[in-house]
N, C-alpha and C positions, 0 to 999 in steps of 0.2 A: 547744692543750689540754696543750702543756708547761708553758706559764707557769701553768695551773691547776693541774697536778700538784705544781709545786713550792709553790704556794701552799697547798695541802692539806698535803703534806708539812710545811711549817713550821707550819702550824696544827694538825695533828692527830697528826704523828708516823707513820713508815711502819706498824707494827702496827695503827694503825686507818685507814690510808688504804685507800681502795676505789675499783674503777673507777666505780661509781655515784655516790659523791661528787664526783670529778674530773667527770664529765660533767655534773652538777648545777652545779658552779660554772662550768663552761664555757658552759651552757645548751644543752646539745645531749643527745641520747639517748645512752643508754650502747651501743646497737648501732654507733653512728658511731664509737665508741672502739674496739670489738671487731673493726670491719672493717680497722681498721691495726695493732692492738696485741693479740695475742693472750691476753695476761693483766696482771695488776699489776705483776708485775716487768717485763716488756719495756717497759712505759708510763714507770715510773720511770727505768729504766737508760736509755731513750732521752733522757727529760727532763735526768737529771743530765749525760748525755754532752754534750748541746748548751749546757747551763749550763756547763760546765768549758770547752767548747772557746771558748765566747764570754768568760768570765770570766779565763781562763788563756791567755793567747796564744803563738803560736808565732812568737818574734821573729826577727828578722835584722838585728839592730845592726851587724854586721861585725865584731864581736868575742865570743867564748864568754863572756868575763865579764859583759859587759853583756847578753848573751842570758839567763844564767842570773838575773843579778839582776831582769830583767823577769818571768820565770817566777817564782822565788821570791817577788817582792814581791806579785804577782798572787795566788798561793795563798795567802799570810798575808791579804791582803784578802778574798779569796773565803770562806777557811775561818772567818773571824772574824765574817762577815756572818750574817743570818739563815739562809739556804739552808746555808752550809757548816755552820752549828751543828747544823741539822737531819740533814744528811748524816751528820754525826759520831755522833750518835744513833742513825740506823738502821743505818750501816754497823759500829759498833764496840760499841755497845751491844744493839740487837735482833739482831746476828749470831749470839749465842749461843744463841737459840731460835728464830730464822725462817731455816732453811736456805737460803731462795732469795735471801737478803742477800749470802750468799757469793758466789755465782755472778754478781749483778750489781755487786759491787764488784769481782770479776776483769774484768769487761768493761767498766767505767768506766775502770779502772787500764790496761788494753790500749789503749784509744783515747788515753790520756793518753802512754802510750809511744810508741806510731806516731806520734803528733803531734811526739814529740821527737826522732824519729830525723833529719831534715832540720838540726836545729841542731847535731846530733852530727857529721853528716856534714861541713857546711861548717865545723866545727871540725878535724876531720882534714885536710880539704883545705889548710885555711889551716897545719898543722903546729901547731896549739895543743895537739893532745893525742895521744897513740899511734893510731896505725892498729889497729883492732878494738876501740875504746872502745865499750862497749856502752851504748846510749842508755838500756835499761831501767835497768841497774844505775847509770848516773849520775843519772837522775831519781831514783831510789829515795834514793840518797845525799843528793841537794839536799833532799829532802822529809823526810827522817828527822829532823832537828833541830826541824824545825818541829812535826810531828806529836809528837813527845816531849813538847815544851811543852805542845801542845794536850791530848794525851791522858793523860801520865803525871805531870809534873810542877807541871802548872798555873801555871807561870812566866808573865810578861807575854809577849805574842808582837805584836812590830811589825817594823819595817823593819829594825831592828839586827839581829833574829832572821833575817831572808832574807838579810841581806848576810853574816852570819856562816856560814850553810849554804853559800853560793856559796865561799867562801874555802875552806871544807872540801872540797867538793866538787872544786874547781879541784885543790887540792893532790893529792888522791887519784886524780883522772884524770890528771894531769902525770906521776904516779909509774907510772903504768900499773897500778894497783890496780883499775881498773874495765875493763880488757879482758877480752873474751871469752876463757872456758876457764881452764886453769891456767896459761897463759903470762901472764897479769896478777898473779896473785899470786907467779909467781918473778920478775917483774921488780921488783915493789913490795917484796919482801924482799931482794932485790941491792940496792935505792936505800937500804934502810933500813940493811944491812950497811955500805954504803959511807960514809952520813951517821955511824954510830957507830965506824967503823974496824975493823969486824969482818971477816974472812975467812971 
């Protein structure tokens, strides 16, 4: 069902995707889908969550830098493929006129943040980043340069984009800028002041 949902998303876009269309593509009756998914939104979100869980791994390479590199490169590859392009259209274009997209986007991102938590926890244990580093903020910082190119500047997106995003994220995390609460901002400001010689 999830594969059929993604195929419909790629071929028809979210606005024209229907439970009936997914059922027809999957070769089942629509009541089969409704027994598990209550509506189109839950079907799409479930399919996207599984897609991203498969396409964007939760690595354990032994170092935060290589963990982030694995995630960032996988994100680039996923978002520049057919499903990724369909997701961009659904989540960033249709979102303005289809209210249910916002909730779907929130749920997909929440799943990604949850999967990032072990990566950050291990990095904290190894002393690579400060205690209290927020997995969600770290992942947002990692993804931001990639999405900026995809959605705003239309600059080419490749492995060099992913690697640059990793460098930015590591610098911010090590400076304490991605810790939970206001402490992170204070630590980051102190680090900046020390670098510039300000009191």
